[in-house]
C-alpha positions as CSV (number, residue, x, y, z in Angstrom):
1,R,62.1,11.8,-155.4
2,T,62.7,12.0,-151.7
3,L,64.7,8.7,-151.7
4,S,66.8,9.8,-154.7
5,R,67.6,13.0,-152.8
6,R,68.2,11.2,-149.5
7,L,70.6,8.7,-151.2
8,G,72.1,11.4,-153.6
9,M,71.4,9.4,-156.6
10,M,69.9,10.3,-159.9
11,R,66.2,9.2,-160.2
12,S,67.0,7.1,-163.3
13,T,69.7,5.1,-161.4
14,L,67.7,4.7,-158.4
15,Y,64.8,3.2,-160.4
16,R,67.0,0.8,-162.3
17,Y,68.3,-0.4,-158.9
18,L,64.8,-0.7,-157.6
19,A,63.6,-2.6,-160.6
20,T,66.5,-5.0,-160.2
21,L,65.8,-5.6,-156.5
22,Q,62.1,-6.0,-157.2
23,A,62.6,-8.5,-160.0
24,A,64.9,-10.5,-157.5
25,G,62.2,-10.5,-154.9
26,Y,64.1,-8.3,-152.4
27,I,61.6,-5.4,-152.3
28,E,58.0,-5.2,-153.5
29,E,55.7,-2.3,-154.1
30,A,53.8,-1.2,-151.1
31,S,50.2,-0.2,-151.2
32,E,51.0,3.4,-152.0
33,P,52.3,4.0,-155.5
34,G,56.0,4.8,-155.5
35,R,56.6,3.3,-152.1
36,F,58.6,-0.1,-151.5
37,R,58.9,-2.5,-148.6
38,L,61.1,-5.5,-148.1
39,G,60.1,-8.4,-150.2
40,S,59.8,-12.2,-149.4
41,R,63.3,-13.0,-150.7
42,I,64.6,-11.2,-147.8
43,V,63.2,-14.1,-145.5
44,Y,65.4,-16.6,-147.5
45,L,68.3,-14.3,-147.3
46,A,68.1,-13.9,-143.6
47,A,67.8,-17.6,-143.1
48,V,70.9,-18.3,-145.3
49,T,72.9,-15.5,-143.8
50,H,71.9,-16.7,-140.3
51,S,71.6,-20.3,-141.2
52,R,73.8,-21.3,-138.2
53,Q,71.4,-19.7,-135.7
54,F,68.3,-20.8,-137.5
55,G,69.8,-24.3,-137.9
56,D,70.7,-24.4,-134.2
57,F,67.1,-23.1,-133.4
58,V,65.3,-25.9,-135.4
59,R,68.0,-28.7,-135.3
60,E,66.8,-30.4,-132.1
61,S,63.1,-30.2,-133.1
62,V,63.8,-31.7,-136.6
63,H,66.0,-34.4,-135.0
64,E,63.3,-35.3,-132.5
65,V,60.5,-35.5,-135.2
66,A,62.8,-37.7,-137.4
67,M,63.6,-40.2,-134.5
68,Q,60.0,-40.4,-133.2
69,A,58.5,-40.7,-136.8
70,G,61.4,-42.8,-138.0
71,E,61.2,-40.8,-141.2
72,A,63.1,-37.9,-142.7
73,A,62.3,-34.5,-141.3
74,H,63.2,-31.1,-142.4
75,A,62.5,-27.4,-141.8
76,T,61.7,-24.9,-144.6
77,V,61.6,-21.2,-145.2
78,Y,59.2,-19.4,-147.4
79,D,61.0,-18.1,-150.6
80,H,57.9,-17.2,-152.8
81,P,57.2,-19.1,-154.9
82,Y,59.2,-21.9,-153.2
83,S,59.6,-23.8,-150.0
84,V,63.3,-24.0,-149.2
85,T,64.9,-26.6,-147.0
86,V,67.1,-25.1,-144.4
87,Q,67.6,-28.1,-142.0
88,I,67.2,-31.9,-142.5
89,E,67.4,-35.0,-140.5
90,S,67.3,-38.6,-141.6
91,G,65.1,-40.9,-139.9
92,T,65.4,-44.6,-139.5
93,A,63.4,-45.6,-142.6
94,A,65.2,-47.0,-145.6
95,V,63.7,-44.6,-148.0
96,G,63.2,-40.8,-147.9
97,P,62.9,-37.8,-150.1
98,L,66.2,-36.7,-151.8
99,L,66.3,-33.4,-150.1
100,R,69.4,-31.2,-149.4
101,I,70.0,-27.9,-147.6
102,G,68.9,-25.4,-150.1
103,S,66.6,-27.7,-152.3
104,S,63.3,-26.0,-153.1
105,R,59.9,-27.1,-154.3
106,P,57.1,-25.1,-155.7
107,L,54.6,-24.1,-153.0
108,H,51.6,-26.0,-154.5
109,C,53.1,-29.5,-154.4
110,C,54.7,-29.9,-151.0
111,A,53.1,-29.9,-147.6
112,S,55.3,-26.9,-146.3
113,G,54.4,-24.8,-149.3
114,K,50.6,-25.5,-148.7
115,V,51.1,-24.2,-145.1
116,F,52.8,-21.0,-146.3
117,L,49.9,-20.5,-148.9
118,A,47.3,-21.1,-146.3
119,Y,48.7,-18.3,-144.2
120,E,49.6,-15.9,-147.1
121,Q,47.9,-12.7,-147.8
122,Q,44.7,-13.2,-150.1
123,R,46.1,-11.0,-152.9
124,V,49.4,-13.1,-153.0
125,L,47.5,-16.3,-152.9
126,D,45.2,-15.2,-155.8
127,A,48.3,-14.2,-157.8
128,Y,50.0,-17.4,-157.2
129,L,46.8,-19.4,-158.1
130,A,46.8,-17.4,-161.4
131,T,50.0,-18.8,-162.5
132,P,50.4,-22.2,-164.2
133,L,50.7,-24.8,-161.6
134,D,53.2,-27.3,-163.0
135,A,53.0,-31.1,-162.1
136,M,56.0,-32.6,-160.4
137,T,54.3,-35.9,-160.4
138,Q,51.0,-37.4,-161.5
139,R,49.4,-36.6,-158.1
140,T,50.4,-32.9,-158.0
141,I,47.5,-30.6,-157.7
142,T,47.4,-28.4,-160.9
143,N,43.7,-27.2,-160.7
144,P,43.6,-23.7,-158.9
145,G,40.1,-24.3,-157.6
146,T,41.1,-27.7,-156.0
147,L,44.2,-26.3,-154.6
148,R,42.2,-23.3,-153.1
149,Q,39.9,-25.8,-151.4
150,V,43.0,-27.7,-150.0
151,I,44.5,-24.5,-148.8
152,A,41.3,-23.7,-146.9
153,E,41.4,-27.2,-145.2
154,V,44.9,-26.6,-144.3
155,R,43.9,-23.4,-142.5
156,Q,41.1,-25.1,-140.8
157,R,42.8,-28.2,-139.4
158,G,46.2,-26.5,-138.9
159,Y,48.5,-28.9,-141.0
160,A,49.0,-29.9,-144.5
161,T,49.9,-33.1,-146.4
162,D,51.7,-33.9,-149.7
163,E,50.5,-37.1,-151.0
164,C,53.2,-38.1,-153.6
165,E,52.9,-34.7,-155.1
166,S,56.6,-33.7,-155.1
167,Y,58.3,-37.1,-155.4
168,E,56.7,-40.4,-156.5
169,G,56.1,-42.7,-153.5
170,I,57.0,-40.1,-150.9
171,S,54.3,-38.4,-148.7
172,G,54.8,-35.5,-146.4
173,L,53.1,-33.7,-143.4
174,A,53.8,-30.0,-142.3
175,A,52.7,-27.8,-139.6
176,P,53.2,-24.2,-139.3
177,V,55.7,-22.4,-136.8
178,F,54.6,-19.0,-135.9
179,D,56.8,-16.2,-134.7
180,F,56.1,-13.9,-131.8
181,S,53.8,-11.7,-134.0
182,G,51.7,-14.7,-135.1
183,K,53.2,-14.9,-138.6
184,V,54.2,-18.2,-140.1
185,V,57.9,-18.5,-140.5
């Protein structure tokens, strides 16, 4: 009621808007009924909106990793339930994943997605593991119990691997990047 009064909108119209924003992931219900907060899709929107700034921020690091490893390197953002590529650099190797800016992979089948899941709130992780985990390759982990163990290992060792789980013959490694508050970005 308070929000509808503040915005000068009919409650029914406001609830339709809120339902649409929630379905798209831009808002989510807060712990108190009838209260909302920004959703995970805002992170992706911010990265896309400020892709030049974010790209400039990670470009040098991604380039350095690609040159030192000799493999393709990329930076991703978290767009639940996906890991989305926002910066990529080819390495010197002849073969690499077919990634483009904006390409996405389900969280459970890529190294960066496992990092995001490892540092996610328990209730969000539980909800994700309750959904069907589709296989991208024969090696994709689709068993929730096995994935839960892998995620615990990621949290413990501080990095994740993808062993041909997104693309046949392509393995990956990801490490978290923390913001000033200690949150994985």
